[in-house]
Biopython code that builds the backbone (N, CA, C, O; Angstrom):
import numpy as np
from Bio.PDB.StructureBuilder import StructureBuilder

atoms = [
    (1, "ALA", "N", (-24.729, -5.386, 0.186)),
    (1, "ALA", "CA", (-24.923, -6.251, -0.960)),
    (1, "ALA", "C", (-23.897, -7.377, -0.901)),
    (1, "ALA", "O", (-22.714, -7.154, -0.645)),
    (2, "ALA", "N", (-24.370, -8.556, -1.137)),
    (2, "ALA", "CA", (-23.488, -9.725, -1.105)),
    (2, "ALA", "C", (-22.590, -9.735, -2.332)),
    (2, "ALA", "O", (-23.010, -9.390, -3.436)),
    (3, "ARG", "N", (-21.353, -10.135, -2.115)),
    (3, "ARG", "CA", (-20.407, -10.226, -3.224)),
    (3, "ARG", "C", (-20.566, -11.579, -3.904)),
    (3, "ARG", "O", (-20.943, -12.561, -3.263)),
    (4, "PRO", "N", (-20.280, -11.631, -5.200)),
    (4, "PRO", "CA", (-20.338, -12.918, -5.889)),
    (4, "PRO", "C", (-19.313, -13.884, -5.318)),
    (4, "PRO", "O", (-18.296, -13.467, -4.764)),
    (5, "ASP", "N", (-19.578, -15.149, -5.452)),
    (5, "ASP", "CA", (-18.685, -16.179, -4.934)),
    (5, "ASP", "C", (-17.644, -16.517, -5.998)),
    (5, "ASP", "O", (-17.983, -17.048, -7.056)),
    (6, "TYR", "N", (-16.386, -16.212, -5.720)),
    (6, "TYR", "CA", (-15.297, -16.510, -6.649)),
    (6, "TYR", "C", (-14.511, -17.666, -6.067)),
    (6, "TYR", "O", (-13.568, -17.469, -5.301)),
    (7, "ARG", "N", (-14.905, -18.865, -6.435)),
    (7, "ARG", "CA", (-14.320, -20.078, -5.867)),
    (7, "ARG", "C", (-13.089, -20.512, -6.638)),
    (7, "ARG", "O", (-12.862, -20.135, -7.788)),
    (8, "LYS", "N", (-12.314, -21.319, -5.947)),
    (8, "LYS", "CA", (-11.176, -21.951, -6.610)),
    (8, "LYS", "C", (-11.706, -23.038, -7.528)),
    (8, "LYS", "O", (-12.701, -23.691, -7.212)),
    (9, "ARG", "N", (-11.054, -23.235, -8.652)),
    (9, "ARG", "CA", (-11.463, -24.282, -9.577)),
    (9, "ARG", "C", (-10.226, -25.008, -10.071)),
    (9, "ARG", "O", (-9.129, -24.451, -10.060)),
    (10, "ARG", "N", (-10.398, -26.236, -10.500)),
    (10, "ARG", "CA", (-9.287, -27.033, -11.021)),
    (10, "ARG", "C", (-9.286, -26.964, -12.541)),
    (10, "ARG", "O", (-10.325, -27.076, -13.192)),
    (11, "SER", "N", (-8.102, -26.780, -13.078)),
    (11, "SER", "CA", (-7.962, -26.816, -14.534)),
    (11, "SER", "C", (-7.867, -28.269, -14.975)),
    (11, "SER", "O", (-7.806, -29.176, -14.144)),
    (12, "SER", "N", (-7.853, -28.484, -16.274)),
    (12, "SER", "CA", (-7.756, -29.845, -16.799)),
    (12, "SER", "C", (-6.428, -30.501, -16.415)),
    (12, "SER", "O", (-6.318, -31.727, -16.421)),
    (13, "GLN", "N", (-5.412, -29.681, -16.077)),
    (13, "GLN", "CA", (-4.118, -30.219, -15.661)),
    (13, "GLN", "C", (-4.060, -30.451, -14.148)),
    (13, "GLN", "O", (-3.017, -30.840, -13.623)),
    (14, "GLY", "N", (-5.167, -30.216, -13.448)),
    (14, "GLY", "CA", (-5.206, -30.436, -12.007)),
    (14, "GLY", "C", (-4.711, -29.266, -11.187)),
    (14, "GLY", "O", (-4.682, -29.357, -9.960)),
    (15, "MET", "N", (-4.320, -28.168, -11.814)),
    (15, "MET", "CA", (-3.849, -27.003, -11.078)),
    (15, "MET", "C", (-5.045, -26.229, -10.538)),
    (15, "MET", "O", (-6.100, -26.170, -11.169)),
    (16, "ILE", "N", (-4.865, -25.639, -9.365)),
    (16, "ILE", "CA", (-5.942, -24.848, -8.779)),
    (16, "ILE", "C", (-5.761, -23.394, -9.200)),
    (16, "ILE", "O", (-4.674, -22.829, -9.078)),
    (17, "HIS", "N", (-6.830, -22.806, -9.690)),
    (17, "HIS", "CA", (-6.843, -21.398, -10.081)),
    (17, "HIS", "C", (-7.921, -20.697, -9.279)),
    (17, "HIS", "O", (-8.965, -21.282, -8.989)),
    (18, "ARG", "N", (-7.680, -19.486, -8.932)),
    (18, "ARG", "CA", (-8.715, -18.695, -8.275)),
    (18, "ARG", "C", (-9.331, -17.814, -9.341)),
    (18, "ARG", "O", (-8.632, -17.109, -10.070)),
    (19, "ASP", "N", (-10.648, -17.864, -9.421)),
    (19, "ASP", "CA", (-11.330, -16.980, -10.354)),
    (19, "ASP", "C", (-11.071, -15.545, -9.927)),
    (19, "ASP", "O", (-11.256, -15.197, -8.761)),
    (20, "ILE", "N", (-10.655, -14.734, -10.843)),
    (20, "ILE", "CA", (-10.343, -13.346, -10.554)),
    (20, "ILE", "C", (-11.564, -12.501, -10.858)),
    (20, "ILE", "O", (-12.154, -12.593, -11.934)),
    (21, "ASP", "N", (-11.923, -11.690, -9.907)),
    (21, "ASP", "CA", (-13.064, -10.804, -10.045)),
    (21, "ASP", "C", (-12.641, -9.605, -10.894)),
    (21, "ASP", "O", (-11.709, -8.893, -10.521)),
    (22, "PRO", "N", (-13.303, -9.367, -12.023)),
    (22, "PRO", "CA", (-12.915, -8.232, -12.866)),
    (22, "PRO", "C", (-13.098, -6.888, -12.177)),
    (22, "PRO", "O", (-12.480, -5.905, -12.585)),
    (23, "ALA", "N", (-13.927, -6.821, -11.148)),
    (23, "ALA", "CA", (-14.130, -5.556, -10.444)),
    (23, "ALA", "C", (-13.044, -5.292, -9.404)),
    (23, "ALA", "O", (-13.050, -4.241, -8.764)),
    (24, "GLY", "N", (-12.118, -6.223, -9.227)),
    (24, "GLY", "CA", (-10.998, -5.994, -8.325)),
    (24, "GLY", "C", (-11.250, -6.377, -6.883)),
    (24, "GLY", "O", (-10.566, -5.861, -5.999)),
    (25, "HIS", "N", (-12.208, -7.267, -6.598)),
    (25, "HIS", "CA", (-12.457, -7.645, -5.210)),
    (25, "HIS", "C", (-11.220, -8.244, -4.558)),
    (25, "HIS", "O", (-10.991, -8.024, -3.369)),
    (26, "ASP", "N", (-10.415, -8.996, -5.307)),
    (26, "ASP", "CA", (-9.198, -9.559, -4.720)),
    (26, "ASP", "C", (-8.236, -8.453, -4.298)),
    (26, "ASP", "O", (-7.620, -8.544, -3.236)),
    (27, "ALA", "N", (-8.100, -7.418, -5.110)),
    (27, "ALA", "CA", (-7.224, -6.299, -4.767)),
    (27, "ALA", "C", (-7.743, -5.582, -3.528)),
    (27, "ALA", "O", (-6.959, -5.219, -2.651)),
    (28, "ARG", "N", (-9.054, -5.374, -3.444)),
    (28, "ARG", "CA", (-9.633, -4.724, -2.262)),
    (28, "ARG", "C", (-9.443, -5.592, -1.017)),
    (28, "ARG", "O", (-9.153, -5.080, 0.064)),
    (29, "GLN", "N", (-9.607, -6.888, -1.174)),
    (29, "GLN", "CA", (-9.437, -7.786, -0.027)),
    (29, "GLN", "C", (-7.991, -7.750, 0.469)),
    (29, "GLN", "O", (-7.750, -7.756, 1.677)),
    (30, "ASN", "N", (-7.039, -7.712, -0.446)),
    (30, "ASN", "CA", (-5.625, -7.615, -0.061)),
    (30, "ASN", "C", (-5.347, -6.297, 0.648)),
    (30, "ASN", "O", (-4.609, -6.263, 1.632)),
    (31, "LEU", "N", (-5.938, -5.206, 0.149)),
    (31, "LEU", "CA", (-5.767, -3.905, 0.797)),
    (31, "LEU", "C", (-6.348, -3.949, 2.204)),
    (31, "LEU", "O", (-5.720, -3.466, 3.146)),
    (32, "ARG", "N", (-7.531, -4.517, 2.357)),
    (32, "ARG", "CA", (-8.135, -4.625, 3.694)),
    (32, "ARG", "C", (-7.225, -5.402, 4.646)),
    (32, "ARG", "O", (-7.048, -5.005, 5.797)),
    (33, "LYS", "N", (-6.654, -6.494, 4.174)),
    (33, "LYS", "CA", (-5.755, -7.287, 5.017)),
    (33, "LYS", "C", (-4.538, -6.472, 5.440)),
    (33, "LYS", "O", (-4.134, -6.508, 6.602)),
    (34, "ARG", "N", (-3.956, -5.736, 4.492)),
    (34, "ARG", "CA", (-2.790, -4.907, 4.822)),
    (34, "ARG", "C", (-3.152, -3.823, 5.840)),
    (34, "ARG", "O", (-2.405, -3.573, 6.786)),
    (35, "LEU", "N", (-4.308, -3.184, 5.634)),
    (35, "LEU", "CA", (-4.723, -2.122, 6.547)),
    (35, "LEU", "C", (-5.022, -2.671, 7.940)),
    (35, "LEU", "O", (-4.707, -2.028, 8.942)),
    (36, "LYS", "N", (-5.625, -3.852, 8.008)),
    (36, "LYS", "CA", (-5.876, -4.456, 9.318)),
    (36, "LYS", "C", (-4.552, -4.770, 10.020)),
    (36, "LYS", "O", (-4.405, -4.520, 11.217)),
    (37, "PHE", "N", (-3.609, -5.310, 9.285)),
    (37, "PHE", "CA", (-2.302, -5.612, 9.877)),
    (37, "PHE", "C", (-1.654, -4.336, 10.400)),
    (37, "PHE", "O", (-1.161, -4.294, 11.527)),
    (38, "ARG", "N", (-1.659, -3.297, 9.568)),
    (38, "ARG", "CA", (-1.050, -2.028, 9.987)),
    (38, "ARG", "C", (-1.766, -1.426, 11.186)),
    (38, "ARG", "O", (-1.141, -0.760, 12.011)),
    (39, "SER", "N", (-3.073, -1.653, 11.289)),
    (39, "SER", "CA", (-3.844, -1.134, 12.416)),
    (39, "SER", "C", (-3.441, -1.798, 13.725)),
    (39, "SER", "O", (-3.435, -1.152, 14.772)),
    (40, "TRP", "N", (-3.109, -3.065, 13.675)),
    (40, "TRP", "CA", (-2.711, -3.813, 14.872)),
    (40, "TRP", "C", (-1.223, -3.694, 15.168)),
    (40, "TRP", "O", (-0.786, -4.091, 16.248)),
    (41, "HIS", "N", (-0.434, -3.160, 14.243)),
    (41, "HIS", "CA", (1.029, -3.098, 14.408)),
    (41, "HIS", "C", (1.547, -1.696, 14.125)),
    (41, "HIS", "O", (2.387, -1.501, 13.246)),
    (42, "ARG", "N", (1.045, -0.725, 14.872)),
    (42, "ARG", "CA", (1.432, 0.667, 14.681)),
    (42, "ARG", "C", (2.773, 0.997, 15.326)),
    (42, "ARG", "O", (3.521, 1.832, 14.818)),
    (43, "GLY", "N", (3.069, 0.359, 16.415)),
    (43, "GLY", "CA", (4.303, 0.672, 17.125)),
    (43, "GLY", "C", (4.053, 1.028, 18.566)),
    (43, "GLY", "O", (4.915, 0.804, 19.416)),
    (44, "THR", "N", (2.892, 1.579, 18.863)),
    (44, "THR", "CA", (2.526, 1.813, 20.257)),
    (44, "THR", "C", (1.305, 0.961, 20.565)),
    (44, "THR", "O", (0.357, 0.908, 19.783)),
    (45, "LYS", "N", (1.340, 0.311, 21.688)),
    (45, "LYS", "CA", (0.252, -0.590, 22.069)),
    (45, "LYS", "C", (-1.071, 0.156, 22.200)),
    (45, "LYS", "O", (-2.126, -0.377, 21.857)),
    (46, "GLU", "N", (-1.014, 1.385, 22.694)),
    (46, "GLU", "CA", (-2.240, 2.166, 22.872)),
    (46, "GLU", "C", (-2.972, 2.367, 21.544)),
    (46, "GLU", "O", (-4.184, 2.173, 21.455)),
    (47, "LEU", "N", (-2.225, 2.755, 20.528)),
    (47, "LEU", "CA", (-2.853, 2.986, 19.222)),
    (47, "LEU", "C", (-3.264, 1.661, 18.569)),
    (47, "LEU", "O", (-4.281, 1.594, 17.879)),
    (48, "ASP", "N", (-2.473, 0.616, 18.791)),
    (48, "ASP", "CA", (-2.862, -0.713, 18.289)),
    (48, "ASP", "C", (-4.224, -1.106, 18.850)),
    (48, "ASP", "O", (-5.068, -1.630, 18.123)),
    (49, "LEU", "N", (-4.439, -0.859, 20.129)),
    (49, "LEU", "CA", (-5.676, -1.262, 20.788)),
    (49, "LEU", "C", (-6.864, -0.383, 20.411)),
    (49, "LEU", "O", (-8.014, -0.779, 20.598)),
    (50, "LEU", "N", (-6.594, 0.796, 19.887)),
    (50, "LEU", "CA", (-7.678, 1.650, 19.389)),
    (50, "LEU", "C", (-8.021, 1.306, 17.940)),
    (50, "LEU", "O", (-9.193, 1.173, 17.588)),
    (51, "LEU", "N", (-6.995, 1.162, 17.106)),
    (51, "LEU", "CA", (-7.229, 0.966, 15.675)),
    (51, "LEU", "C", (-7.497, -0.484, 15.289)),
    (51, "LEU", "O", (-8.283, -0.739, 14.376)),
    (52, "GLY", "N", (-6.858, -1.440, 15.965)),
    (52, "GLY", "CA", (-7.026, -2.842, 15.597)),
    (52, "GLY", "C", (-8.467, -3.319, 15.655)),
    (52, "GLY", "O", (-8.973, -3.843, 14.663)),
    (53, "PRO", "N", (-9.142, -3.155, 16.786)),
    (53, "PRO", "CA", (-10.543, -3.592, 16.855)),
    (53, "PRO", "C", (-11.442, -2.835, 15.879)),
    (53, "PRO", "O", (-12.362, -3.413, 15.301)),
    (54, "PHE", "N", (-11.172, -1.540, 15.697)),
    (54, "PHE", "CA", (-11.953, -0.759, 14.729)),
    (54, "PHE", "C", (-11.795, -1.357, 13.334)),
    (54, "PHE", "O", (-12.782, -1.576, 12.633)),
    (55, "ALA", "N", (-10.559, -1.617, 12.938)),
    (55, "ALA", "CA", (-10.306, -2.166, 11.604)),
    (55, "ALA", "C", (-10.978, -3.524, 11.436)),
    (55, "ALA", "O", (-11.594, -3.792, 10.405)),
    (56, "ASP", "N", (-10.859, -4.375, 12.442)),
    (56, "ASP", "CA", (-11.467, -5.702, 12.358)),
    (56, "ASP", "C", (-12.979, -5.631, 12.196)),
    (56, "ASP", "O", (-13.567, -6.437, 11.475)),
    (57, "SER", "N", (-13.603, -4.676, 12.857)),
    (57, "SER", "CA", (-15.063, -4.623, 12.820)),
    (57, "SER", "C", (-15.626, -3.791, 11.666)),
    (57, "SER", "O", (-16.786, -3.969, 11.295)),
    (58, "CYS", "N", (-14.835, -2.897, 11.098)),
    (58, "CYS", "CA", (-15.401, -1.965, 10.117)),
    (58, "CYS", "C", (-14.860, -2.067, 8.691)),
    (58, "CYS", "O", (-15.602, -1.800, 7.745)),
    (59, "LEU", "N", (-13.606, -2.441, 8.508)),
    (59, "LEU", "CA", (-13.004, -2.344, 7.176)),
    (59, "LEU", "C", (-13.670, -3.213, 6.125)),
    (59, "LEU", "O", (-13.657, -2.859, 4.946)),
    (60, "ASP", "N", (-14.250, -4.334, 6.515)),
    (60, "ASP", "CA", (-14.892, -5.203, 5.523)),
    (60, "ASP", "C", (-16.076, -4.532, 4.851)),
    (60, "ASP", "O", (-16.449, -4.901, 3.737)),
    (61, "ASP", "N", (-16.671, -3.546, 5.520)),
    (61, "ASP", "CA", (-17.830, -2.842, 4.964)),
    (61, "ASP", "C", (-17.463, -1.508, 4.329)),
    (61, "ASP", "O", (-18.339, -0.816, 3.812)),
    (62, "PHE", "N", (-16.189, -1.133, 4.356)),
    (62, "PHE", "CA", (-15.766, 0.162, 3.805)),
    (62, "PHE", "C", (-15.803, 0.157, 2.278)),
    (62, "PHE", "O", (-15.504, -0.850, 1.637)),
    (63, "SER", "N", (-16.173, 1.295, 1.717)),
    (63, "SER", "CA", (-16.097, 1.498, 0.274)),
    (63, "SER", "C", (-14.643, 1.758, -0.110)),
    (63, "SER", "O", (-13.783, 1.903, 0.758)),
    (64, "ASP", "N", (-14.375, 1.814, -1.403)),
    (64, "ASP", "CA", (-13.016, 2.128, -1.862)),
    (64, "ASP", "C", (-12.566, 3.493, -1.344)),
    (64, "ASP", "O", (-11.415, 3.657, -0.939)),
    (65, "ALA", "N", (-13.468, 4.465, -1.358)),
    (65, "ALA", "CA", (-13.121, 5.810, -0.889)),
    (65, "ALA", "C", (-12.803, 5.805, 0.603)),
    (65, "ALA", "O", (-11.870, 6.477, 1.041)),
    (66, "GLU", "N", (-13.571, 5.053, 1.379)),
    (66, "GLU", "CA", (-13.319, 4.978, 2.815)),
    (66, "GLU", "C", (-12.008, 4.252, 3.098)),
    (66, "GLU", "O", (-11.269, 4.638, 4.004)),
    (67, "LEU", "N", (-11.716, 3.211, 2.337)),
    (67, "LEU", "CA", (-10.432, 2.523, 2.496)),
    (67, "LEU", "C", (-9.276, 3.466, 2.197)),
    (67, "LEU", "O", (-8.262, 3.450, 2.896)),
    (68, "ALA", "N", (-9.423, 4.287, 1.163)),
    (68, "ALA", "CA", (-8.369, 5.254, 0.816)),
    (68, "ALA", "C", (-8.182, 6.271, 1.939)),
    (68, "ALA", "O", (-7.053, 6.624, 2.277)),
    (69, "GLU", "N", (-9.288, 6.742, 2.518)),
    (69, "GLU", "CA", (-9.194, 7.680, 3.645)),
    (69, "GLU", "C", (-8.502, 7.028, 4.841)),
    (69, "GLU", "O", (-7.649, 7.640, 5.484)),
    (70, "TYR", "N", (-8.872, 5.797, 5.127)),
    (70, "TYR", "CA", (-8.272, 5.095, 6.261)),
    (70, "TYR", "C", (-6.773, 4.908, 6.042)),
    (70, "TYR", "O", (-5.979, 5.040, 6.973)),
    (71, "GLN", "N", (-6.397, 4.601, 4.811)),
    (71, "GLN", "CA", (-4.988, 4.442, 4.489)),
    (71, "GLN", "C", (-4.233, 5.749, 4.719)),
    (71, "GLN", "O", (-3.112, 5.735, 5.228)),
    (72, "ILE", "N", (-4.831, 6.860, 4.354)),
    (72, "ILE", "CA", (-4.208, 8.172, 4.592)),
    (72, "ILE", "C", (-4.048, 8.409, 6.094)),
    (72, "ILE", "O", (-3.012, 8.902, 6.540)),
    (73, "LEU", "N", (-5.073, 8.056, 6.869)),
    (73, "LEU", "CA", (-4.971, 8.226, 8.323)),
    (73, "LEU", "C", (-3.826, 7.406, 8.901)),
    (73, "LEU", "O", (-3.110, 7.876, 9.786)),
    (74, "LEU", "N", (-3.650, 6.191, 8.410)),
    (74, "LEU", "CA", (-2.584, 5.339, 8.935)),
    (74, "LEU", "C", (-1.196, 5.874, 8.600)),
    (74, "LEU", "O", (-0.213, 5.483, 9.230)),
    (75, "GLU", "N", (-1.108, 6.752, 7.629)),
    (75, "GLU", "CA", (0.179, 7.341, 7.256)),
    (75, "GLU", "C", (0.540, 8.541, 8.131)),
    (75, "GLU", "O", (1.645, 9.073, 8.029)),
    (76, "GLN", "N", (-0.376, 8.963, 8.981)),
    (76, "GLN", "CA", (-0.133, 10.119, 9.841)),
    (76, "GLN", "C", (0.780, 9.724, 10.999)),
    (76, "GLN", "O", (0.810, 8.560, 11.399)),
    (77, "PRO", "N", (1.526, 10.690, 11.539)),
    (77, "PRO", "CA", (2.391, 10.393, 12.695)),
    (77, "PRO", "C", (1.558, 9.874, 13.869)),
    (77, "PRO", "O", (0.466, 10.371, 14.146)),
    (78, "GLU", "N", (2.095, 8.873, 14.541)),
    (78, "GLU", "CA", (1.372, 8.237, 15.644)),
    (78, "GLU", "C", (0.932, 9.190, 16.739)),
    (78, "GLU", "O", (-0.224, 9.128, 17.159)),
    (79, "PRO", "N", (1.805, 10.076, 17.224)),
    (79, "PRO", "CA", (1.346, 10.961, 18.311)),
    (79, "PRO", "C", (0.160, 11.834, 17.886)),
    (79, "PRO", "O", (-0.771, 12.046, 18.663)),
    (80, "ASP", "N", (0.202, 12.331, 16.661)),
    (80, "ASP", "CA", (-0.901, 13.172, 16.175)),
    (80, "ASP", "C", (-2.187, 12.369, 16.063)),
    (80, "ASP", "O", (-3.235, 12.795, 16.549)),
    (81, "LEU", "N", (-2.109, 11.210, 15.425)),
    (81, "LEU", "CA", (-3.284, 10.370, 15.237)),
    (81, "LEU", "C", (-3.893, 9.984, 16.586)),
    (81, "LEU", "O", (-5.115, 9.993, 16.741)),
    (82, "TYR", "N", (-3.065, 9.653, 17.538)),
    (82, "TYR", "CA", (-3.537, 9.273, 18.869)),
    (82, "TYR", "C", (-4.303, 10.430, 19.518)),
    (82, "TYR", "O", (-5.383, 10.231, 20.075)),
    (83, "GLU", "N", (-3.746, 11.619, 19.443)),
    (83, "GLU", "CA", (-4.398, 12.789, 20.043)),
    (83, "GLU", "C", (-5.705, 13.124, 19.331)),
    (83, "GLU", "O", (-6.674, 13.514, 19.982)),
    (84, "TRP", "N", (-5.751, 12.980, 18.007)),
    (84, "TRP", "CA", (-6.984, 13.253, 17.259)),
    (84, "TRP", "C", (-8.079, 12.273, 17.643)),
    (84, "TRP", "O", (-9.228, 12.661, 17.849)),
    (85, "ILE", "N", (-7.715, 10.997, 17.738)),
    (85, "ILE", "CA", (-8.712, 9.973, 18.071)),
    (85, "ILE", "C", (-9.276, 10.203, 19.465)),
    (85, "ILE", "O", (-10.478, 10.050, 19.684)),
    (86, "LEU", "N", (-8.423, 10.567, 20.396)),
    (86, "LEU", "CA", (-8.877, 10.796, 21.767)),
    (86, "LEU", "C", (-9.539, 12.157, 21.938)),
    (86, "LEU", "O", (-10.093, 12.443, 22.999)),
    (87, "GLY", "N", (-9.490, 12.999, 20.910)),
    (87, "GLY", "CA", (-10.141, 14.302, 20.970)),
    (87, "GLY", "C", (-9.374, 15.344, 21.742)),
    (87, "GLY", "O", (-9.926, 16.382, 22.106)),
    (88, "ARG", "N", (-8.117, 15.083, 21.995)),
    (88, "ARG", "CA", (-7.295, 16.045, 22.728)),
    (88, "ARG", "C", (-6.821, 17.182, 21.830)),
    (88, "ARG", "O", (-6.534, 18.282, 22.303)),
    (89, "GLU", "N", (-6.742, 16.905, 20.529)),
    (89, "GLU", "CA", (-6.367, 17.917, 19.532)),
    (89, "GLU", "C", (-7.278, 17.760, 18.331)),
    (89, "GLU", "O", (-7.827, 16.685, 18.089)),
    (90, "SER", "N", (-7.434, 18.841, 17.581)),
    (90, "SER", "CA", (-8.221, 18.788, 16.351)),
    (90, "SER", "C", (-7.309, 18.434, 15.188)),
    (90, "SER", "O", (-6.181, 18.917, 15.089)),
    (91, "ALA", "N", (-7.819, 17.587, 14.318)),
    (91, "ALA", "CA", (-7.049, 17.219, 13.124)),
    (91, "ALA", "C", (-7.080, 18.382, 12.140)),
    (91, "ALA", "O", (-8.084, 19.089, 12.051)),
    (92, "PRO", "N", (-5.991, 18.588, 11.400)),
    (92, "PRO", "CA", (-5.988, 19.655, 10.400)),
    (92, "PRO", "C", (-6.962, 19.344, 9.267)),
    (92, "PRO", "O", (-7.378, 18.199, 9.089)),
    (93, "ALA", "N", (-7.315, 20.355, 8.519)),
    (93, "ALA", "CA", (-8.288, 20.208, 7.430)),
    (93, "ALA", "C", (-7.796, 19.268, 6.335)),
    (93, "ALA", "O", (-8.602, 18.739, 5.569)),
    (94, "THR", "N", (-6.490, 19.053, 6.250)),
    (94, "THR", "CA", (-5.930, 18.187, 5.207)),
    (94, "THR", "C", (-6.130, 16.701, 5.507)),
    (94, "THR", "O", (-5.897, 15.860, 4.639)),
    (95, "VAL", "N", (-6.558, 16.375, 6.721)),
    (95, "VAL", "CA", (-6.760, 14.984, 7.121)),
    (95, "VAL", "C", (-8.206, 14.598, 6.843)),
    (95, "VAL", "O", (-9.121, 15.361, 7.153)),
    (96, "PRO", "N", (-8.424, 13.416, 6.258)),
    (96, "PRO", "CA", (-9.803, 12.976, 5.993)),
    (96, "PRO", "C", (-10.594, 12.832, 7.296)),
    (96, "PRO", "O", (-10.209, 12.072, 8.184)),
    (97, "HIS", "N", (-11.700, 13.569, 7.398)),
    (97, "HIS", "CA", (-12.440, 13.609, 8.652)),
    (97, "HIS", "C", (-13.566, 12.589, 8.751)),
    (97, "HIS", "O", (-13.983, 12.257, 9.861)),
    (98, "PHE", "N", (-14.068, 12.085, 7.640)),
    (98, "PHE", "CA", (-15.197, 11.158, 7.709)),
    (98, "PHE", "C", (-14.811, 9.880, 8.449)),
    (98, "PHE", "O", (-15.479, 9.485, 9.405)),
    (99, "VAL", "N", (-13.735, 9.237, 8.008)),
    (99, "VAL", "CA", (-13.306, 7.994, 8.646)),
    (99, "VAL", "C", (-12.776, 8.273, 10.051)),
    (99, "VAL", "O", (-12.997, 7.477, 10.964)),
    (100, "LEU", "N", (-12.094, 9.373, 10.230)),
    (100, "LEU", "CA", (-11.624, 9.739, 11.575)),
    (100, "LEU", "C", (-12.811, 9.864, 12.520)),
    (100, "LEU", "O", (-12.746, 9.418, 13.665)),
    (101, "GLY", "N", (-13.883, 10.462, 12.048)),
    (101, "GLY", "CA", (-15.094, 10.574, 12.863)),
    (101, "GLY", "C", (-15.681, 9.225, 13.216)),
    (101, "GLY", "O", (-16.193, 9.037, 14.319)),
    (102, "ARG", "N", (-15.610, 8.288, 12.293)),
    (102, "ARG", "CA", (-16.105, 6.930, 12.582)),
    (102, "ARG", "C", (-15.238, 6.246, 13.632)),
    (102, "ARG", "O", (-15.745, 5.531, 14.495)),
    (103, "ILE", "N", (-13.929, 6.469, 13.554)),
    (103, "ILE", "CA", (-13.032, 5.892, 14.564)),
    (103, "ILE", "C", (-13.360, 6.478, 15.927)),
    (103, "ILE", "O", (-13.517, 5.748, 16.906)),
    (104, "VAL", "N", (-13.463, 7.799, 15.984)),
    (104, "VAL", "CA", (-13.761, 8.473, 17.257)),
    (104, "VAL", "C", (-15.109, 7.984, 17.797)),
    (104, "VAL", "O", (-15.252, 7.742, 18.996)),
    (105, "GLY", "N", (-16.086, 7.842, 16.914)),
    (105, "GLY", "CA", (-17.407, 7.397, 17.341)),
    (105, "GLY", "C", (-17.438, 5.950, 17.825)),
    (105, "GLY", "O", (-18.359, 5.550, 18.537)),
    (106, "SER", "N", (-16.445, 5.176, 17.445)),
    (106, "SER", "CA", (-16.408, 3.761, 17.865)),
    (106, "SER", "C", (-15.705, 3.566, 19.192)),
    (106, "SER", "O", (-15.708, 2.461, 19.734)),
    (107, "MET", "N", (-15.097, 4.623, 19.729)),
    (107, "MET", "CA", (-14.356, 4.503, 20.979)),
    (107, "MET", "C", (-15.327, 4.343, 22.147)),
    (107, "MET", "O", (-16.391, 4.962, 22.172)),
    (108, "PRO", "N", (-14.947, 3.504, 23.113)),
    (108, "PRO", "CA", (-15.790, 3.355, 24.299)),
    (108, "PRO", "C", (-15.867, 4.655, 25.086)),
    (108, "PRO", "O", (-14.941, 5.466, 25.049)),
    (109, "ALA", "N", (-16.956, 4.849, 25.788)),
    (109, "ALA", "CA", (-17.108, 6.050, 26.605)),
    (109, "ALA", "C", (-15.956, 6.124, 27.602)),
    (109, "ALA", "O", (-15.598, 5.132, 28.238)),
    (110, "GLY", "N", (-15.392, 7.303, 27.722)),
    (110, "GLY", "CA", (-14.305, 7.502, 28.669)),
    (110, "GLY", "C", (-12.931, 7.242, 28.104)),
    (110, "GLY", "O", (-11.935, 7.471, 28.791)),
    (111, "ALA", "N", (-12.840, 6.761, 26.851)),
    (111, "ALA", "CA", (-11.523, 6.535, 26.247)),
    (111, "ALA", "C", (-10.811, 7.877, 26.147)),
    (111, "ALA", "O", (-11.378, 8.861, 25.672)),
    (112, "GLY", "N", (-9.606, 7.901, 26.583)),
    (112, "GLY", "CA", (-8.809, 9.119, 26.503)),
    (112, "GLY", "C", (-8.922, 10.008, 27.715)),
    (112, "GLY", "O", (-8.177, 10.980, 27.833)),
    (113, "ASP", "N", (-9.842, 9.702, 28.630)),
    (113, "ASP", "CA", (-9.921, 10.494, 29.866)),
    (113, "ASP", "C", (-8.707, 10.178, 30.720)),
    (113, "ASP", "O", (-8.388, 9.015, 30.967)),
    (114, "SER", "N", (-8.044, 11.219, 31.160)),
    (114, "SER", "CA", (-6.901, 10.979, 32.038)),
    (114, "SER", "C", (-6.870, 11.939, 33.180)),
    (114, "SER", "O", (-5.969, 11.875, 34.016)),
]
sb = StructureBuilder()
sb.init_structure("model")
sb.init_model(0)
sb.init_chain("A")
sb.init_seg("    ")
for serial, (resi, resn, name, xyz) in enumerate(atoms, 1):
    if name == "N":
        sb.init_residue(resn, " ", resi, " ")
    sb.init_atom(name, np.array(xyz, "f"), 0.0, 1.0, " ", f" {name:<3s}", serial, name[0])
structure = sb.get_structure()
């Protein structure tokens, strides 16, 4: 579904104001930007190259619940997250599996083979 257009407008004093979406689209957009940045700047290049492209291609279509799950995944220790994504270890039940499954499903064939 297309989002409404919230354009910048000029007030009578010439100041530019951004129309604020009462549903919080600006807050969601800021969260998406932060999550994309964190996906590309994890600390290890390997994980950056797995999560960055995924975030760029998928986060814009994520629901609030999916964004929350992704945020939880990004808070996990890097070695664990890397092993879960590559399928070398199983993630514990406390980790959100829906978004993790989408990440794993987006990996190119042969990723993680060594």
